[in-house]
ROGULUM-557171 format. One record per residue (C-alpha): residue number from 0; residue in three letters; x, y, z. Coordinates in Angstrom, 3 decimals. Layout:
<rs>
{seq=NUM, type=ALA, x=X, y=Y, z=Z}
...
</rs>
This chain:
<rs>
{seq=0, type=UNK, x=91.272, y=99.599, z=97.204}
{seq=1, type=UNK, x=94.715, y=98.723, z=95.935}
{seq=2, type=UNK, x=97.590, y=98.291, z=98.397}
{seq=3, type=UNK, x=100.398, y=100.862, z=98.589}
{seq=4, type=UNK, x=103.074, y=100.421, z=95.944}
{seq=5, type=UNK, x=106.675, y=99.397, z=96.155}
{seq=6, type=UNK, x=108.092, y=101.492, z=93.316}
{seq=7, type=UNK, x=111.381, y=100.533, z=91.675}
{seq=8, type=UNK, x=113.068, y=103.372, z=89.812}
{seq=9, type=UNK, x=115.786, y=103.489, z=87.204}
{seq=10, type=UNK, x=116.658, y=106.072, z=84.592}
{seq=11, type=UNK, x=115.342, y=104.361, z=81.440}
{seq=12, type=UNK, x=112.914, y=101.823, z=82.926}
{seq=13, type=UNK, x=113.995, y=99.344, z=80.265}
{seq=14, type=UNK, x=116.223, y=96.802, z=82.071}
{seq=15, type=UNK, x=117.146, y=96.818, z=85.756}
{seq=16, type=UNK, x=113.890, y=98.205, z=87.147}
{seq=17, type=UNK, x=111.843, y=95.715, z=85.102}
{seq=18, type=UNK, x=114.018, y=92.818, z=86.208}
{seq=19, type=UNK, x=113.595, y=93.924, z=89.825}
{seq=20, type=UNK, x=109.850, y=94.562, z=89.468}
{seq=21, type=UNK, x=109.151, y=91.128, z=88.000}
{seq=22, type=UNK, x=111.395, y=89.261, z=90.425}
{seq=23, type=UNK, x=110.038, y=91.093, z=93.481}
{seq=24, type=UNK, x=106.423, y=90.716, z=92.363}
{seq=25, type=UNK, x=106.895, y=86.975, z=91.994}
{seq=26, type=UNK, x=108.660, y=86.687, z=95.370}
{seq=27, type=UNK, x=106.089, y=88.733, z=97.310}
{seq=28, type=UNK, x=102.918, y=87.379, z=95.753}
{seq=29, type=UNK, x=99.470, y=88.928, z=95.840}
{seq=30, type=UNK, x=99.752, y=90.865, z=99.121}
{seq=31, type=UNK, x=101.925, y=93.574, z=97.593}
{seq=32, type=UNK, x=101.779, y=95.874, z=94.580}
{seq=33, type=UNK, x=105.131, y=96.216, z=92.821}
{seq=34, type=UNK, x=105.644, y=98.778, z=90.041}
{seq=35, type=UNK, x=108.591, y=100.188, z=88.131}
{seq=36, type=UNK, x=109.221, y=103.477, z=86.361}
{seq=37, type=UNK, x=111.992, y=105.702, z=85.077}
{seq=38, type=UNK, x=113.134, y=109.305, z=85.380}
{seq=39, type=UNK, x=113.759, y=109.344, z=81.596}
{seq=40, type=UNK, x=111.923, y=106.281, z=80.215}
{seq=41, type=UNK, x=113.346, y=104.604, z=77.133}
{seq=42, type=UNK, x=109.883, y=103.817, z=75.807}
{seq=43, type=UNK, x=110.469, y=100.056, z=75.613}
{seq=44, type=UNK, x=111.537, y=97.088, z=77.710}
{seq=45, type=UNK, x=114.861, y=95.719, z=76.471}
{seq=46, type=UNK, x=114.356, y=92.408, z=74.627}
{seq=47, type=UNK, x=117.239, y=90.787, z=76.523}
{seq=48, type=UNK, x=115.628, y=91.768, z=79.839}
{seq=49, type=UNK, x=112.431, y=90.084, z=78.678}
{seq=50, type=UNK, x=114.422, y=87.019, z=77.616}
{seq=51, type=UNK, x=116.216, y=86.915, z=80.995}
{seq=52, type=UNK, x=112.907, y=86.989, z=82.869}
{seq=53, type=UNK, x=111.264, y=84.416, z=80.633}
{seq=54, type=UNK, x=114.274, y=82.157, z=81.197}
{seq=55, type=UNK, x=113.296, y=82.224, z=84.889}
{seq=56, type=UNK, x=109.695, y=81.384, z=84.020}
{seq=57, type=UNK, x=108.460, y=84.902, z=84.771}
{seq=58, type=UNK, x=105.696, y=86.291, z=82.561}
{seq=59, type=UNK, x=106.488, y=89.711, z=81.093}
{seq=60, type=UNK, x=103.061, y=90.492, z=79.645}
{seq=61, type=UNK, x=102.018, y=93.980, z=80.676}
{seq=62, type=UNK, x=105.545, y=95.284, z=81.210}
{seq=63, type=UNK, x=106.103, y=98.621, z=79.508}
{seq=64, type=UNK, x=108.347, y=101.604, z=80.073}
{seq=65, type=UNK, x=106.709, y=104.394, z=82.085}
{seq=66, type=UNK, x=107.635, y=107.706, z=83.712}
{seq=67, type=UNK, x=107.930, y=108.003, z=87.492}
{seq=68, type=UNK, x=105.591, y=111.025, z=87.448}
{seq=69, type=UNK, x=102.709, y=108.605, z=86.798}
{seq=70, type=UNK, x=103.015, y=107.625, z=90.454}
{seq=71, type=UNK, x=103.159, y=111.101, z=92.038}
{seq=72, type=UNK, x=99.474, y=110.937, z=93.011}
{seq=73, type=UNK, x=99.654, y=107.239, z=93.884}
{seq=74, type=UNK, x=100.053, y=105.692, z=97.298}
{seq=75, type=UNK, x=103.761, y=104.705, z=97.317}
{seq=76, type=UNK, x=105.098, y=103.284, z=100.582}
{seq=77, type=UNK, x=108.576, y=102.276, z=99.405}
{seq=78, type=UNK, x=110.872, y=103.573, z=96.663}
{seq=79, type=UNK, x=113.863, y=101.505, z=95.614}
{seq=80, type=UNK, x=116.321, y=103.009, z=93.140}
{seq=81, type=UNK, x=118.530, y=100.631, z=91.179}
{seq=82, type=UNK, x=120.818, y=103.178, z=89.488}
{seq=83, type=UNK, x=122.602, y=106.331, z=90.586}
{seq=84, type=UNK, x=120.841, y=108.685, z=88.187}
{seq=85, type=UNK, x=117.389, y=107.645, z=89.391}
{seq=86, type=UNK, x=118.502, y=108.017, z=93.007}
{seq=87, type=UNK, x=119.495, y=111.629, z=92.323}
{seq=88, type=UNK, x=116.297, y=112.407, z=90.373}
{seq=89, type=UNK, x=113.917, y=110.626, z=92.748}
{seq=90, type=UNK, x=111.144, y=112.842, z=94.118}
{seq=91, type=UNK, x=109.469, y=112.304, z=97.456}
{seq=92, type=UNK, x=106.162, y=110.534, z=96.918}
{seq=93, type=UNK, x=103.168, y=111.374, z=99.139}
{seq=94, type=UNK, x=102.920, y=108.837, z=101.931}
{seq=95, type=UNK, x=106.325, y=107.348, z=101.162}
{seq=96, type=UNK, x=107.741, y=105.692, z=104.276}
{seq=97, type=UNK, x=110.826, y=103.851, z=102.994}
{seq=98, type=UNK, x=113.594, y=104.524, z=100.521}
{seq=99, type=UNK, x=116.415, y=102.207, z=99.480}
{seq=100, type=UNK, x=119.200, y=102.580, z=96.932}
{seq=101, type=UNK, x=120.619, y=99.334, z=95.547}
{seq=102, type=UNK, x=122.618, y=100.115, z=92.389}
{seq=103, type=UNK, x=123.335, y=97.483, z=89.736}
{seq=104, type=UNK, x=125.369, y=97.566, z=86.538}
{seq=105, type=UNK, x=123.366, y=98.574, z=83.486}
{seq=106, type=UNK, x=123.232, y=95.531, z=81.201}
{seq=107, type=UNK, x=122.037, y=97.716, z=78.321}
{seq=108, type=UNK, x=125.637, y=98.933, z=78.016}
{seq=109, type=UNK, x=126.988, y=95.413, z=77.448}
{seq=110, type=UNK, x=128.967, y=94.921, z=74.267}
{seq=111, type=UNK, x=129.913, y=91.947, z=72.125}
{seq=112, type=UNK, x=127.736, y=89.341, z=70.486}
{seq=113, type=UNK, x=124.119, y=88.946, z=71.522}
{seq=114, type=UNK, x=125.061, y=85.942, z=73.644}
{seq=115, type=UNK, x=127.869, y=87.906, z=75.340}
{seq=116, type=UNK, x=125.421, y=90.722, z=76.039}
{seq=117, type=UNK, x=122.859, y=88.223, z=77.328}
{seq=118, type=UNK, x=125.460, y=86.825, z=79.732}
{seq=119, type=UNK, x=125.629, y=90.310, z=81.291}
{seq=120, type=UNK, x=121.825, y=90.452, z=81.520}
{seq=121, type=UNK, x=121.844, y=87.068, z=83.268}
{seq=122, type=UNK, x=124.509, y=88.193, z=85.739}
{seq=123, type=UNK, x=122.652, y=91.397, z=86.599}
{seq=124, type=UNK, x=119.343, y=89.501, z=86.781}
{seq=125, type=UNK, x=120.879, y=87.018, z=89.221}
{seq=126, type=UNK, x=122.362, y=89.819, z=91.352}
{seq=127, type=UNK, x=118.954, y=91.529, z=91.427}
{seq=128, type=UNK, x=117.266, y=88.235, z=92.302}
{seq=129, type=UNK, x=119.615, y=87.754, z=95.266}
{seq=130, type=UNK, x=119.097, y=91.261, z=96.700}
{seq=131, type=UNK, x=115.367, y=91.498, z=96.024}
{seq=132, type=UNK, x=114.801, y=87.907, z=97.150}
{seq=133, type=UNK, x=116.328, y=88.775, z=100.520}
{seq=134, type=UNK, x=114.218, y=91.951, z=100.708}
{seq=135, type=UNK, x=111.052, y=89.962, z=99.911}
{seq=136, type=UNK, x=111.891, y=87.359, z=102.555}
{seq=137, type=UNK, x=112.271, y=90.131, z=105.130}
{seq=138, type=UNK, x=108.961, y=91.728, z=104.164}
{seq=139, type=UNK, x=107.151, y=88.389, z=104.328}
{seq=140, type=UNK, x=108.774, y=87.555, z=107.685}
{seq=141, type=UNK, x=107.580, y=90.905, z=109.043}
{seq=142, type=UNK, x=104.013, y=90.071, z=108.028}
{seq=143, type=UNK, x=104.208, y=86.688, z=109.734}
{seq=144, type=UNK, x=105.552, y=88.354, z=112.866}
{seq=145, type=UNK, x=102.676, y=90.826, z=112.829}
{seq=146, type=UNK, x=104.767, y=93.886, z=112.149}
</rs>
């Protein structure tokens, strides 16, 4: 039996939610199931998001854009939205116990050269890593404390 999911939602499921999913999955390890989805999936994971994760040494194999409705019949214990549109469109999932909204800038809207755009992806990735790293530390501390 698979553990309940921590589901990270964004509108397009191409940048922010994938960055958060990969970073949180790495931080939490095997005891948790971390997924991401979108309310209006783009159908791809942004290449600069993949590059930003690989720069951190995080494997992106298996990441693909998916719709949040895929998880309606799943056991979801926590939903975290990372953009305002997803927060407004977020349904209640059966069994859901926790909901958080931590918005981040959308790096897909960055302009300029590819390197200037990538600088925005790095900044957003690092902001996500800080917030989700703290969340992971709290979850792992709660397990150690027996909560």
